[in-house]
A tleap script that builds the chain and sets N, CA, C and O, in Angstrom:
source leaprc.protein.ff14SB
mol = sequence {
  NLEU ILE VAL ASP ASP ASP PRO ALA SER ARG
  GLU LEU MET ARG ASN TRP LEU ASP GLY GLU
  GLY TYR ARG VAL ARG THR ALA THR ASN GLY
  ARG GLU ALA LEU GLY ILE LEU THR ASP ASP
  THR PRO ALA VAL MET VAL VAL ASP LEU GLN
  MET PRO VAL MET ASP GLY ALA ALA LEU ARG
  GLN ARG GLN GLN ALA MET PRO ALA VAL SER
  SER ILE PRO PHE ILE LEU VAL SER GLY ASP
  ALA ASP ALA ALA ARG VAL GLY ARG GLU LEU
  GLY VAL ALA ASP VAL VAL PRO LYS PRO LEU
  ASP PRO ASN LEU LEU LEU GLU ARG ILE ALA
  TRP HIE CYS GLN ARG THR CHIE
}
set mol.1.N position { 37.644 -94.616 202.836 }
set mol.1.CA position { 36.466 -95.451 202.986 }
set mol.1.C position { 36.615 -96.659 202.072 }
set mol.1.O position { 36.770 -96.506 200.860 }
set mol.2.N position { 36.568 -97.850 202.640 }
set mol.2.CA position { 36.623 -99.098 201.877 }
set mol.2.C position { 35.214 -99.666 201.805 }
set mol.2.O position { 34.541 -99.818 202.824 }
set mol.3.N position { 34.773 -99.978 200.583 }
set mol.3.CA position { 33.436 -100.536 200.396 }
set mol.3.C position { 33.583 -101.838 199.622 }
set mol.3.O position { 33.921 -101.833 198.438 }
set mol.4.N position { 33.328 -102.948 200.297 }
set mol.4.CA position { 33.470 -104.268 199.680 }
set mol.4.C position { 32.612 -105.251 200.465 }
set mol.4.O position { 32.634 -105.259 201.695 }
set mol.5.N position { 31.862 -106.074 199.752 }
set mol.5.CA position { 30.984 -107.036 200.424 }
set mol.5.C position { 31.741 -108.251 200.955 }
set mol.5.O position { 31.215 -108.977 201.798 }
set mol.6.N position { 32.956 -108.486 200.481 }
set mol.6.CA position { 33.735 -109.645 200.925 }
set mol.6.C position { 34.506 -109.285 202.204 }
set mol.6.O position { 35.387 -108.427 202.176 }
set mol.7.N position { 34.171 -109.942 203.322 }
set mol.7.CA position { 34.815 -109.591 204.594 }
set mol.7.C position { 36.333 -109.751 204.560 }
set mol.7.O position { 37.051 -108.942 205.148 }
set mol.8.N position { 36.826 -110.776 203.886 }
set mol.8.CA position { 38.277 -110.997 203.831 }
set mol.8.C position { 38.977 -109.869 203.069 }
set mol.8.O position { 40.019 -109.380 203.505 }
set mol.9.N position { 38.414 -109.461 201.944 }
set mol.9.CA position { 38.998 -108.359 201.165 }
set mol.9.C position { 38.958 -107.055 201.948 }
set mol.9.O position { 39.930 -106.300 201.967 }
set mol.10.N position { 37.834 -106.799 202.587 }
set mol.10.CA position { 37.674 -105.578 203.383 }
set mol.10.C position { 38.721 -105.525 204.488 }
set mol.10.O position { 39.376 -104.501 204.684 }
set mol.11.N position { 38.873 -106.628 205.204 }
set mol.11.CA position { 39.811 -106.677 206.328 }
set mol.11.C position { 41.258 -106.572 205.846 }
set mol.11.O position { 42.079 -105.914 206.485 }
set mol.12.N position { 41.568 -107.212 204.732 }
set mol.12.CA position { 42.905 -107.150 204.165 }
set mol.12.C position { 43.267 -105.708 203.811 }
set mol.12.O position { 44.338 -105.224 204.176 }
set mol.13.N position { 42.367 -105.023 203.098 }
set mol.13.CA position { 42.625 -103.630 202.731 }
set mol.13.C position { 42.731 -102.748 203.969 }
set mol.13.O position { 43.587 -101.865 204.034 }
set mol.14.N position { 41.856 -102.986 204.956 }
set mol.14.CA position { 41.912 -102.214 206.207 }
set mol.14.C position { 43.270 -102.385 206.871 }
set mol.14.O position { 43.871 -101.408 207.318 }
set mol.15.N position { 43.754 -103.617 206.937 }
set mol.15.CA position { 45.044 -103.872 207.570 }
set mol.15.C position { 46.189 -103.178 206.832 }
set mol.15.O position { 47.083 -102.606 207.456 }
set mol.16.N position { 46.152 -103.234 205.495 }
set mol.16.CA position { 47.199 -102.552 204.715 }
set mol.16.C position { 47.200 -101.054 205.006 }
set mol.16.O position { 48.252 -100.452 205.221 }
set mol.17.N position { 46.001 -100.461 205.010 }
set mol.17.CA position { 45.897 -99.013 205.217 }
set mol.17.C position { 46.205 -98.618 206.658 }
set mol.17.O position { 46.862 -97.605 206.897 }
set mol.18.N position { 45.730 -99.417 207.627 }
set mol.18.CA position { 46.061 -99.161 209.031 }
set mol.18.C position { 47.580 -99.168 209.217 }
set mol.18.O position { 48.134 -98.330 209.928 }
set mol.19.N position { 48.238 -100.124 208.569 }
set mol.19.CA position { 49.691 -100.245 208.668 }
set mol.19.C position { 50.435 -99.042 208.117 }
set mol.19.O position { 51.584 -98.797 208.486 }
set mol.20.N position { 49.786 -98.288 207.235 }
set mol.20.CA position { 50.394 -97.082 206.661 }
set mol.20.C position { 49.937 -95.813 207.383 }
set mol.20.O position { 50.294 -94.704 206.984 }
set mol.21.N position { 49.146 -95.981 208.448 }
set mol.21.CA position { 48.726 -94.840 209.247 }
set mol.21.C position { 47.443 -94.151 208.812 }
set mol.21.O position { 47.119 -93.075 209.315 }
set mol.22.N position { 46.705 -94.755 207.882 }
set mol.22.CA position { 45.440 -94.168 207.447 }
set mol.22.C position { 44.341 -94.460 208.458 }
set mol.22.O position { 44.347 -95.509 209.101 }
set mol.23.N position { 43.397 -93.532 208.600 }
set mol.23.CA position { 42.183 -93.778 209.391 }
set mol.23.C position { 41.183 -94.376 208.413 }
set mol.23.O position { 40.872 -93.770 207.388 }
set mol.24.N position { 40.683 -95.558 208.728 }
set mol.24.CA position { 39.868 -96.322 207.778 }
set mol.24.C position { 38.455 -96.535 208.311 }
set mol.24.O position { 38.253 -96.879 209.476 }
set mol.25.N position { 37.488 -96.320 207.429 }
set mol.25.CA position { 36.102 -96.716 207.685 }
set mol.25.C position { 35.743 -97.730 206.628 }
set mol.25.O position { 36.285 -97.697 205.523 }
set mol.26.N position { 34.834 -98.636 206.952 }
set mol.26.CA position { 34.441 -99.665 205.992 }
set mol.26.C position { 32.929 -99.746 205.889 }
set mol.26.O position { 32.192 -99.367 206.799 }
set mol.27.N position { 32.489 -100.262 204.729 }
set mol.27.CA position { 31.071 -100.515 204.483 }
set mol.27.C position { 30.974 -101.798 203.673 }
set mol.27.O position { 31.888 -102.137 202.921 }
set mol.28.N position { 29.865 -102.507 203.828 }
set mol.28.CA position { 29.687 -103.788 203.134 }
set mol.28.C position { 28.974 -103.653 201.795 }
set mol.28.O position { 28.918 -104.608 201.020 }
set mol.29.N position { 28.424 -102.459 201.517 }
set mol.29.CA position { 27.751 -102.223 200.227 }
set mol.29.C position { 27.579 -100.722 200.027 }
set mol.29.O position { 27.869 -99.927 200.921 }
set mol.30.N position { 27.107 -100.350 198.850 }
set mol.30.CA position { 26.952 -98.942 198.524 }
set mol.30.C position { 25.984 -98.197 199.409 }
set mol.30.O position { 26.225 -97.040 199.756 }
set mol.31.N position { 24.895 -98.835 199.781 }
set mol.31.CA position { 23.903 -98.171 200.636 }
set mol.31.C position { 24.517 -97.809 201.990 }
set mol.31.O position { 24.312 -96.709 202.502 }
set mol.32.N position { 25.271 -98.748 202.560 }
set mol.32.CA position { 25.940 -98.492 203.830 }
set mol.32.C position { 26.962 -97.356 203.670 }
set mol.32.O position { 27.103 -96.513 204.556 }
set mol.33.N position { 27.665 -97.342 202.546 }
set mol.33.CA position { 28.654 -96.294 202.284 }
set mol.33.C position { 27.988 -94.921 202.208 }
set mol.33.O position { 28.540 -93.942 202.712 }
set mol.34.N position { 26.819 -94.835 201.591 }
set mol.34.CA position { 26.105 -93.557 201.514 }
set mol.34.C position { 25.787 -93.023 202.904 }
set mol.34.O position { 25.854 -91.818 203.148 }
set mol.35.N position { 25.442 -93.925 203.806 }
set mol.35.CA position { 25.187 -93.512 205.182 }
set mol.35.C position { 26.425 -92.904 205.826 }
set mol.35.O position { 26.333 -91.923 206.564 }
set mol.36.N position { 27.574 -93.487 205.543 }
set mol.36.CA position { 28.831 -92.961 206.082 }
set mol.36.C position { 29.131 -91.596 205.471 }
set mol.36.O position { 29.573 -90.681 206.166 }
set mol.37.N position { 28.888 -91.463 204.164 }
set mol.37.CA position { 29.192 -90.202 203.482 }
set mol.37.C position { 28.351 -89.029 203.979 }
set mol.37.O position { 28.739 -87.876 203.792 }
set mol.38.N position { 27.214 -89.300 204.604 }
set mol.38.CA position { 26.392 -88.205 205.103 }
set mol.38.C position { 26.979 -87.575 206.363 }
set mol.38.O position { 26.654 -86.433 206.689 }
set mol.39.N position { 27.851 -88.313 207.085 }
set mol.39.CA position { 28.421 -87.730 208.304 }
set mol.39.C position { 29.950 -87.756 208.346 }
set mol.39.O position { 30.541 -87.391 209.362 }
set mol.40.N position { 30.589 -88.177 207.273 }
set mol.40.CA position { 32.048 -88.223 207.218 }
set mol.40.C position { 32.480 -87.963 205.776 }
set mol.40.O position { 31.783 -88.341 204.835 }
set mol.41.N position { 33.618 -87.324 205.613 }
set mol.41.CA position { 34.132 -87.053 204.272 }
set mol.41.C position { 35.506 -87.688 204.144 }
set mol.41.O position { 36.507 -87.098 204.552 }
set mol.42.N position { 35.559 -88.887 203.578 }
set mol.42.CA position { 36.858 -89.548 203.425 }
set mol.42.C position { 37.715 -88.865 202.366 }
set mol.42.O position { 37.197 -88.182 201.482 }
set mol.43.N position { 39.026 -89.054 202.461 }
set mol.43.CA position { 39.943 -88.497 201.463 }
set mol.43.C position { 39.841 -89.268 200.157 }
set mol.43.O position { 40.009 -88.705 199.076 }
set mol.44.N position { 39.562 -90.568 200.269 }
set mol.44.CA position { 39.493 -91.455 199.108 }
set mol.44.C position { 38.467 -92.547 199.393 }
set mol.44.O position { 38.287 -92.968 200.536 }
set mol.45.N position { 37.793 -93.000 198.326 }
set mol.45.CA position { 36.891 -94.146 198.428 }
set mol.45.C position { 37.483 -95.285 197.603 }
set mol.45.O position { 37.840 -95.090 196.441 }
set mol.46.N position { 37.588 -96.462 198.195 }
set mol.46.CA position { 38.048 -97.667 197.501 }
set mol.46.C position { 36.844 -98.594 197.454 }
set mol.46.O position { 36.391 -99.084 198.488 }
set mol.47.N position { 36.318 -98.836 196.239 }
set mol.47.CA position { 35.012 -99.475 196.122 }
set mol.47.C position { 35.044 -100.659 195.163 }
set mol.47.O position { 35.524 -100.551 194.035 }
set mol.48.N position { 34.524 -101.794 195.634 }
set mol.48.CA position { 34.366 -102.981 194.800 }
set mol.48.C position { 33.241 -102.713 193.791 }
set mol.48.O position { 32.270 -102.020 194.096 }
set mol.49.N position { 33.389 -103.260 192.614 }
set mol.49.CA position { 32.375 -103.056 191.576 }
set mol.49.C position { 31.125 -103.885 191.846 }
set mol.49.O position { 30.011 -103.362 191.810 }
set mol.50.N position { 31.308 -105.177 192.116 }
set mol.50.CA position { 30.160 -106.077 192.247 }
set mol.50.C position { 29.854 -106.359 193.714 }
set mol.50.O position { 30.625 -107.013 194.417 }
set mol.51.N position { 28.698 -105.844 194.156 }
set mol.51.CA position { 28.221 -106.042 195.526 }
set mol.51.C position { 26.710 -106.137 195.507 }
set mol.51.O position { 26.060 -105.562 194.634 }
set mol.52.N position { 26.141 -106.864 196.475 }
set mol.52.CA position { 24.679 -106.885 196.590 }
set mol.52.C position { 24.185 -105.569 197.207 }
set mol.52.O position { 24.987 -104.752 197.659 }
set mol.53.N position { 22.908 -105.378 197.222 }
set mol.53.CA position { 22.201 -104.216 197.774 }
set mol.53.C position { 22.418 -102.986 196.892 }
set mol.53.O position { 21.468 -102.493 196.284 }
set mol.54.N position { 23.651 -102.484 196.812 }
set mol.54.CA position { 23.996 -101.385 195.908 }
set mol.54.C position { 25.435 -101.600 195.466 }
set mol.54.O position { 26.353 -101.598 196.287 }
set mol.55.N position { 25.628 -101.786 194.158 }
set mol.55.CA position { 26.971 -102.073 193.651 }
set mol.55.C position { 27.800 -100.792 193.502 }
set mol.55.O position { 27.320 -99.686 193.750 }
set mol.56.N position { 29.053 -100.976 193.090 }
set mol.56.CA position { 29.968 -99.847 192.961 }
set mol.56.C position { 29.529 -98.825 191.931 }
set mol.56.O position { 29.711 -97.625 192.137 }
set mol.57.N position { 28.955 -99.277 190.828 }
set mol.57.CA position { 28.497 -98.354 189.785 }
set mol.57.C position { 27.361 -97.469 190.307 }
set mol.57.O position { 27.361 -96.259 190.080 }
set mol.58.N position { 26.412 -98.062 190.992 }
set mol.58.CA position { 25.298 -97.291 191.546 }
set mol.58.C position { 25.789 -96.322 192.618 }
set mol.58.O position { 25.310 -95.191 192.697 }
set mol.59.N position { 26.730 -96.755 193.434 }
set mol.59.CA position { 27.296 -95.875 194.453 }
set mol.59.C position { 27.992 -94.685 193.796 }
set mol.59.O position { 27.841 -93.549 194.245 }
set mol.60.N position { 28.749 -94.944 192.739 }
set mol.60.CA position { 29.442 -93.854 192.045 }
set mol.60.C position { 28.431 -92.839 191.495 }
set mol.60.O position { 28.639 -91.632 191.616 }
set mol.61.N position { 27.353 -93.316 190.902 }
set mol.61.CA position { 26.337 -92.412 190.366 }
set mol.61.C position { 25.702 -91.572 191.468 }
set mol.61.O position { 25.462 -90.378 191.284 }
set mol.62.N position { 25.434 -92.185 192.598 }
set mol.62.CA position { 24.856 -91.449 193.738 }
set mol.62.C position { 25.863 -90.446 194.294 }
set mol.62.O position { 25.498 -89.324 194.643 }
set mol.63.N position { 27.133 -90.853 194.375 }
set mol.63.CA position { 28.184 -89.963 194.874 }
set mol.63.C position { 28.290 -88.715 193.988 }
set mol.63.O position { 28.406 -87.599 194.493 }
set mol.64.N position { 28.250 -88.911 192.684 }
set mol.64.CA position { 28.368 -87.787 191.752 }
set mol.64.C position { 27.203 -86.807 191.880 }
set mol.64.O position { 27.346 -85.631 191.547 }
set mol.65.N position { 26.066 -87.277 192.354 }
set mol.65.CA position { 24.889 -86.421 192.515 }
set mol.65.C position { 24.874 -85.693 193.863 }
set mol.65.O position { 23.965 -84.908 194.134 }
set mol.66.N position { 25.873 -85.952 194.701 }
set mol.66.CA position { 25.949 -85.335 196.029 }
set mol.66.C position { 27.076 -84.298 196.028 }
set mol.66.O position { 28.242 -84.673 196.154 }
set mol.67.N position { 26.763 -83.014 195.889 }
set mol.67.CA position { 27.802 -81.984 195.771 }
set mol.67.C position { 28.862 -82.021 196.878 }
set mol.67.O position { 30.035 -81.759 196.611 }
set mol.68.N position { 28.472 -82.337 198.098 }
set mol.68.CA position { 29.423 -82.317 199.213 }
set mol.68.C position { 30.509 -83.382 199.104 }
set mol.68.O position { 31.581 -83.232 199.690 }
set mol.69.N position { 30.244 -84.459 198.359 }
set mol.69.CA position { 31.211 -85.561 198.282 }
set mol.69.C position { 31.565 -85.955 196.851 }
set mol.69.O position { 32.312 -86.911 196.640 }
set mol.70.N position { 31.041 -85.236 195.876 }
set mol.70.CA position { 31.231 -85.638 194.483 }
set mol.70.C position { 32.690 -85.602 194.028 }
set mol.70.O position { 33.056 -86.303 193.084 }
set mol.71.N position { 33.514 -84.807 194.675 }
set mol.71.CA position { 34.919 -84.692 194.251 }
set mol.71.C position { 35.853 -85.670 194.961 }
set mol.71.O position { 37.052 -85.679 194.681 }
set mol.72.N position { 35.338 -86.486 195.865 }
set mol.72.CA position { 36.193 -87.469 196.539 }
set mol.72.C position { 36.676 -88.473 195.506 }
set mol.72.O position { 35.863 -89.057 194.790 }
set mol.73.N position { 38.011 -88.691 195.411 }
set mol.73.CA position { 38.510 -89.681 194.455 }
set mol.73.C position { 37.902 -91.064 194.722 }
set mol.73.O position { 37.861 -91.537 195.858 }
set mol.74.N position { 37.444 -91.678 193.668 }
set mol.74.CA position { 36.751 -92.969 193.721 }
set mol.74.C position { 37.646 -93.979 193.019 }
set mol.74.O position { 37.825 -93.912 191.803 }
set mol.75.N position { 38.206 -94.910 193.775 }
set mol.75.CA position { 39.058 -95.961 193.210 }
set mol.75.C position { 38.223 -97.233 193.121 }
set mol.75.O position { 37.782 -97.777 194.133 }
set mol.76.N position { 38.019 -97.684 191.915 }
set mol.76.CA position { 37.240 -98.889 191.665 }
set mol.76.C position { 38.162 -100.091 191.728 }
set mol.76.O position { 39.194 -100.107 191.056 }
set mol.77.N position { 37.813 -101.103 192.523 }
set mol.77.CA position { 38.574 -102.351 192.567 }
set mol.77.C position { 37.685 -103.468 192.054 }
set mol.77.O position { 36.534 -103.604 192.471 }
set mol.78.N position { 38.236 -104.276 191.136 }
set mol.78.CA position { 37.411 -105.323 190.548 }
set mol.78.C position { 38.266 -106.349 189.826 }
set mol.78.O position { 39.327 -106.041 189.282 }
set mol.79.N position { 37.772 -107.575 189.838 }
set mol.79.CA position { 38.379 -108.641 189.053 }
set mol.79.C position { 37.683 -108.798 187.716 }
set mol.79.O position { 38.055 -109.661 186.920 }
set mol.80.N position { 36.680 -107.979 187.460 }
set mol.80.CA position { 35.909 -108.034 186.227 }
set mol.80.C position { 36.785 -107.626 185.039 }
set mol.80.O position { 37.519 -106.640 185.114 }
set mol.81.N position { 36.707 -108.378 183.959 }
set mol.81.CA position { 37.512 -108.087 182.761 }
set mol.81.C position { 37.174 -106.731 182.158 }
set mol.81.O position { 38.017 -106.134 181.487 }
set mol.82.N position { 35.967 -106.231 182.380 }
set mol.82.CA position { 35.535 -104.947 181.837 }
set mol.82.C position { 35.709 -103.792 182.815 }
set mol.82.O position { 35.178 -102.707 182.575 }
set mol.83.N position { 36.433 -103.993 183.904 }
set mol.83.CA position { 36.541 -102.969 184.950 }
set mol.83.C position { 37.100 -101.646 184.427 }
set mol.83.O position { 36.611 -100.579 184.799 }
set mol.84.N position { 38.112 -101.707 183.573 }
set mol.84.CA position { 38.700 -100.458 183.059 }
set mol.84.C position { 37.675 -99.678 182.243 }
set mol.84.O position { 37.574 -98.458 182.373 }
set mol.85.N position { 36.918 -100.375 181.408 }
set mol.85.CA position { 35.882 -99.720 180.605 }
set mol.85.C position { 34.796 -99.127 181.502 }
set mol.85.O position { 34.375 -97.986 181.316 }
set mol.86.N position { 34.354 -99.912 182.468 }
set mol.86.CA position { 33.325 -99.434 183.396 }
set mol.86.C position { 33.839 -98.219 184.166 }
set mol.86.O position { 33.109 -97.248 184.366 }
set mol.87.N position { 35.086 -98.279 184.592 }
set mol.87.CA position { 35.680 -97.153 185.308 }
set mol.87.C position { 35.692 -95.882 184.475 }
set mol.87.O position { 35.397 -94.801 184.984 }
set mol.88.N position { 36.034 -96.008 183.192 }
set mol.88.CA position { 36.017 -94.841 182.297 }
set mol.88.C position { 34.599 -94.298 182.155 }
set mol.88.O position { 34.381 -93.088 182.216 }
set mol.89.N position { 33.641 -95.196 181.967 }
set mol.89.CA position { 32.246 -94.770 181.812 }
set mol.89.C position { 31.724 -94.052 183.056 }
set mol.89.O position { 30.931 -93.116 182.958 }
set mol.90.N position { 32.176 -94.499 184.218 }
set mol.90.CA position { 31.734 -93.898 185.475 }
set mol.90.C position { 32.547 -92.667 185.863 }
set mol.90.O position { 32.183 -91.941 186.788 }
set mol.91.N position { 33.641 -92.440 185.156 }
set mol.91.CA position { 34.487 -91.291 185.472 }
set mol.91.C position { 35.212 -91.404 186.797 }
set mol.91.O position { 35.399 -90.409 187.497 }
set mol.92.N position { 35.624 -92.626 187.146 }
set mol.92.CA position { 36.323 -92.817 188.414 }
set mol.92.C position { 37.751 -92.302 188.324 }
set mol.92.O position { 38.294 -92.129 187.232 }
set mol.93.N position { 38.351 -92.061 189.477 }
set mol.93.CA position { 39.720 -91.554 189.531 }
set mol.93.C position { 40.738 -92.619 189.140 }
set mol.93.O position { 41.777 -92.303 188.561 }
set mol.94.N position { 40.442 -93.886 189.456 }
set mol.94.CA position { 41.396 -94.962 189.221 }
set mol.94.C position { 40.682 -96.309 189.237 }
set mol.94.O position { 39.597 -96.450 189.800 }
set mol.95.N position { 41.315 -97.290 188.609 }
set mol.95.CA position { 40.832 -98.665 188.646 }
set mol.95.C position { 42.010 -99.547 189.046 }
set mol.95.O position { 43.076 -99.489 188.432 }
set mol.96.N position { 41.812 -100.363 190.076 }
set mol.96.CA position { 42.849 -101.289 190.539 }
set mol.96.C position { 42.287 -102.695 190.402 }
set mol.96.O position { 41.224 -102.999 190.943 }
set mol.97.N position { 43.006 -103.559 189.670 }
set mol.97.CA position { 42.483 -104.904 189.440 }
set mol.97.C position { 42.592 -105.813 190.670 }
set mol.97.O position { 43.491 -105.673 191.499 }
set mol.98.N position { 41.646 -106.744 190.752 }
set mol.98.CA position { 41.720 -107.832 191.727 }
set mol.98.C position { 42.225 -109.058 190.988 }
set mol.98.O position { 41.876 -109.218 189.818 }
set mol.99.N position { 43.017 -109.930 191.583 }
set mol.99.CA position { 43.446 -109.858 192.978 }
set mol.99.C position { 44.319 -108.631 193.224 }
set mol.99.O position { 45.121 -108.227 192.382 }
set mol.100.N position { 44.134 -108.058 194.401 }
set mol.100.CA position { 44.789 -106.803 194.736 }
set mol.100.C position { 46.275 -106.975 195.017 }
set mol.100.O position { 46.701 -107.911 195.694 }
set mol.101.N position { 47.041 -106.049 194.482 }
set mol.101.CA position { 48.466 -105.928 194.783 }
set mol.101.C position { 48.558 -104.818 195.834 }
set mol.101.O position { 48.243 -103.667 195.530 }
set mol.102.N position { 48.984 -105.139 197.069 }
set mol.102.CA position { 48.984 -104.115 198.119 }
set mol.102.C position { 49.835 -102.899 197.768 }
set mol.102.O position { 49.461 -101.769 198.082 }
set mol.103.N position { 50.973 -103.123 197.119 }
set mol.103.CA position { 51.827 -101.989 196.765 }
set mol.103.C position { 51.138 -101.060 195.776 }
set mol.103.O position { 51.206 -99.839 195.917 }
set mol.104.N position { 50.481 -101.628 194.784 }
set mol.104.CA position { 49.772 -100.822 193.792 }
set mol.104.C position { 48.623 -100.054 194.435 }
set mol.104.O position { 48.463 -98.857 194.195 }
set mol.105.N position { 47.832 -100.731 195.243 }
set mol.105.CA position { 46.701 -100.064 195.888 }
set mol.105.C position { 47.181 -98.927 196.788 }
set mol.105.O position { 46.641 -97.822 196.730 }
set mol.106.N position { 48.185 -99.188 197.613 }
set mol.106.CA position { 48.696 -98.152 198.520 }
set mol.106.C position { 49.295 -96.981 197.747 }
set mol.106.O position { 49.148 -95.827 198.150 }
set mol.107.N position { 49.967 -97.274 196.641 }
set mol.107.CA position { 50.538 -96.216 195.799 }
set mol.107.C position { 49.438 -95.321 195.233 }
set mol.107.O position { 49.557 -94.096 195.254 }
set mol.108.N position { 48.372 -95.932 194.731 }
set mol.108.CA position { 47.270 -95.153 194.148 }
set mol.108.C position { 46.544 -94.333 195.213 }
set mol.108.O position { 46.197 -93.175 194.979 }
set mol.109.N position { 46.317 -94.933 196.382 }
set mol.109.CA position { 45.644 -94.210 197.463 }
set mol.109.C position { 46.486 -93.015 197.896 }
set mol.109.O position { 45.967 -91.910 198.052 }
set mol.110.N position { 47.777 -93.236 198.091 }
set mol.110.CA position { 48.667 -92.143 198.513 }
set mol.110.C position { 48.655 -91.016 197.488 }
set mol.110.O position { 48.602 -89.842 197.854 }
set mol.111.N position { 48.703 -91.368 196.210 }
set mol.111.CA position { 48.714 -90.359 195.155 }
set mol.111.C position { 47.436 -89.514 195.192 }
set mol.111.O position { 47.488 -88.286 195.114 }
set mol.112.N position { 46.295 -90.188 195.310 }
set mol.112.CA position { 45.030 -89.450 195.334 }
set mol.112.C position { 44.863 -88.645 196.616 }
set mol.112.O position { 44.264 -87.569 196.589 }
set mol.113.N position { 45.377 -89.140 197.734 }
set mol.113.CA position { 45.305 -88.368 198.975 }
set mol.113.C position { 46.141 -87.094 198.869 }
set mol.113.O position { 45.730 -86.051 199.379 }
set mol.114.N position { 47.291 -87.153 198.226 }
set mol.114.CA position { 48.137 -85.970 198.043 }
set mol.114.C position { 47.444 -84.950 197.148 }
set mol.114.O position { 47.574 -83.745 197.361 }
set mol.115.N position { 46.715 -85.422 196.157 }
set mol.115.CA position { 46.042 -84.523 195.229 }
set mol.115.C position { 44.871 -83.795 195.889 }
set mol.115.O position { 44.512 -82.694 195.470 }
set mol.116.N position { 44.273 -84.398 196.915 }
set mol.116.CA position { 43.103 -83.776 197.556 }
set mol.116.C position { 43.474 -82.840 198.689 }
set mol.116.O position { 42.612 -82.138 199.218 }
set mol.117.N position { 44.744 -82.817 199.070 }
set mol.117.CA position { 45.143 -81.935 200.197 }
set mol.117.C position { 46.179 -80.933 199.762 }
set mol.117.O position { 46.627 -80.119 200.569 }
savepdb mol mol.pdb
quit
């Protein structure tokens, strides 16, 4: 599940993952992602930190309160200088800096997908 308010970033990540054979769902904000989580269980969540409506931090807190999806690896993506600190505070599985390096992102996603299966 890719959650990012920027259409270009969302589409870029979708294309990278589609090219590697992943089944991808996308959401434009945390609230939309919560709707997806109620009827689908992704192997990994790739979530932008700063978004309108519901940001990545709020989504992570809501995810942790939902037993059915709380263990899904949450990869935080952000260009924010404090992203690593925020990621530690939120207890996320990984933090990938923006601008995104496709090789790094795909490597982290693959690693977390192997750990969940």
